[in-house]
N, C-alpha and C positions, 0 to 999 in steps of 0.2 A: 504494500500500500504506500509506504514512504517513497519507494522508487517511482511509482506512478505520479505521486504528487510533485516530486522533484522535477520529473520530465515535463509535467504540465506547467510548473512554474517557469522553467527555462523557455518553454515554447511561448508562453504569454509575454515574457520579458523580451525575447528576440523579436516577436511580432510587433511589440510596441516600438522597438528600435527601428524596424524597417519602416513603419508608418510615420515615425518621427522625423524622417528626412535625412539628408546626407550628412548633416552636422552630427547627428547621433552616431552614424556609422563611422565617420572619421574619428570619433572619440573612442571607439571600441578598443583599438590597440593600446591606448594609454590607461585604460581602466585597470585598477589593481585586481579586481575580481577575475580578470582573464589572464593574469600572468601565469606562465608555465611553472607549475609546482611539482609535476611528476612526468616521467617518460617511461612508457611501456614499450618493450622491444620484443617482437616475436620472430621466430625462424632462425635463431642463432644456435650454432653447434661448434664452430671453430673460432669465431670472432668474440672477443670479450665485450660484454654490454657496456662497460665504461668507455671502451674505444669508440663505440657508436655514439654514445651520449656526448663524448668530448668533441667529436667531429661536427655536431650540430651547432656548436659555438653559442650556446645559450648563456644569457646573463640574467641576473635577478629581475631585470625589467622586461625580459622577452615575453611577448604576448602570444597566446595560442592563435591569434589572428595573423601571425606572420605568414610568409610565403611558403606553403608546404612543398611546392614544386622545387623551390630553391634549396630547401633542406634535403630533399630527395637527391637532387643533382650533386650536392656536396658529399653525401654518403656514398654515392655511386663511384666516387673517385677512389674508394677503398678497393684494393686489388682482390679482396675476397667477396665483395658484394656485387652480385649480378643485377638484381632488381631491387628497388626500394620504393615503398609507398608510405607517405606520412599522412595521418588523419588527426583530426581534433576530437577530443572527448571533453565536453564542457563539464566544469568551467575552466580547468587549468591543466589538462593532461594532453600530451602528445602521444599518439600510438604509432610506432614505427614497425612496418611489416617488411622484412628483408628476405631475399632469396640468396643464399650463399652459393658460390661456385663450388662444384662437387669434385673432389679429387678422384681420378679414375686410374692413375698409374704413377709410378715413380721414375724419375730420370736421373742418371748419374751426371752431376755437373761440377766437380766429380762426386760430391756428397749426394746422397739420394734426396731428390726434391720432388714434391708432389706437383702434378699438372692436371688440368681439367681436360674435357673432351675437345676444347678449342686449341689445345696445346699451349695453354697459358700457365706459366710457373706460379705456384701459389705459396704464400707465406704461412705454411702450416708445418709444424714440427711432427714428422712421422712417428717419432718415439713417444712424444707426449700423447698423441691421439691414437696410437697403436694402429696405424694404417696398414692393413693387410692387402696390398695391391701389387699387380704385376709390374715388373721392371721393363721399361722401354729400352731396347738396345738400338741406339741411334749412331749414325756414322758421322754426324756433324754436331759439334758442341754448340750450345746456344750462346749468343753474344751476351756479355754481362750487362750491356746498356739497355736491354729489352727483356720484357717478361715473356715474349712469344718465342717458341721454339722455331727452328728452321722449318720450311714448308713441308718437307718430306716427313719430318718428325711430327708435325701437326696432323698430317694425314694419318699417321699411325695412331696417334692419340685419339683421333676421331673414330677409328676402327675399334679401339678398346672401349670407348664410350658406347658405341653402338652394340658391341657384343654384350656389354653389361646390361643394356636394356633388353636385349634379345634373350639372354640366358645367364642369369646371375650365378647359378650353381656351377655352370661350366667355367666361368671366368674366375671363380674362387679357387679353382684347381690350377690355374695358369700361373706360372712363376715368371716367365719372360715372354715378351712379344717383340718380333723383329720383322723387317722386310727380307724376303729372299728374291732377289731380282726386282723388276719394276712392278709386278702385279701379283705377288704372292705374300700373304701374311702368315707368319709362323707363330702359332700359339703353343708354347712349350709347357707341358706338365712336368712336375718334379716327382710325383708319386701316383701312378707309375711314370717312368721316364719315357715320354712319347711326345712327338711333335704332331700337331694338327696343322695341315696346310690348307689355307682358305683363300678364296678370291675376295677382294675387297667388296663389302656389302653382302656377305654371306648371310642367309636368312636363319632364323631360329630353327626352322624345320631342318635345314641342312646341318646345323650343329647337332641336333638330336640324332640325325642319321649317323653322324660320325661317332657319337657316344654309343649308339647301338652296335656299330661295327666293332668298336673296341671291346665292348662287353662280350660279344660273340667270339672274338678272337681269343680273349683270355679264357673263355669257357672251353674252347676247343684245345688250346695248348697253354695251360696255366704257367708253365715254366719258361715260355718264350714270349716275352712282352713285345708287341709290335714296336718298330722304330718310328713309323710314320702312319698317320691316318690322313690320306690325301682326298680332300673334298673339292678339288678344283674341276672335276669332270662332271658334266651333266648326267644325272640319273645313275651314277655309280660312285662307289666308295672304294678306293684302292688302299689295301692294308699291306704295308711293307714291313718285313721282319729283318732282323740282323742275321747274317749268315753264320 
């Protein structure tokens, strides 16, 4: 009941301000009742809340009637924040909704550094957050002055991100991902030690066919683990064993 009365009170007050003309509206940002007294942040996993609040640049005089788009643009400068939306909750709260960039792989630079599916290096400590991600084996080191990986490494990161969407269970078993030639992605398992050879853009169905072939091969000859599960050929799976 109190909540309904409070909402009704603010509705009547704001309605009166709108009908009172532009002078009342111009006075809103300077009114003490509308100064920011709290900030709620949703969607955080890797970024500290204090970092987000600090980037807003709030002062004791800041009003909730400030420019929410400007606050959002300021926060989007953070390398971990992909999307930001700022809303007002009367009388004095800002609600910040963020979407963080998601790590999909680790890149040796030379220390292991997380990257997202766009090949963007992310300021996340893998040890602190216990990131269990595959390592991208790239042939060109990223430049120190940019957070973006070289183009071929970015394409490989995109493949890992797509595989993560297609089959999370499969990718959890992958220890390393690399290019083999211009058009083959190698996803290497560590247990059992087997390489999956994929075309870029391989579907989830194709991945499941490879898993079924591996299971069948191990069932037939448990002591001879296949060396490669080749999924590059249409309508067939090639299982290669060590001699």
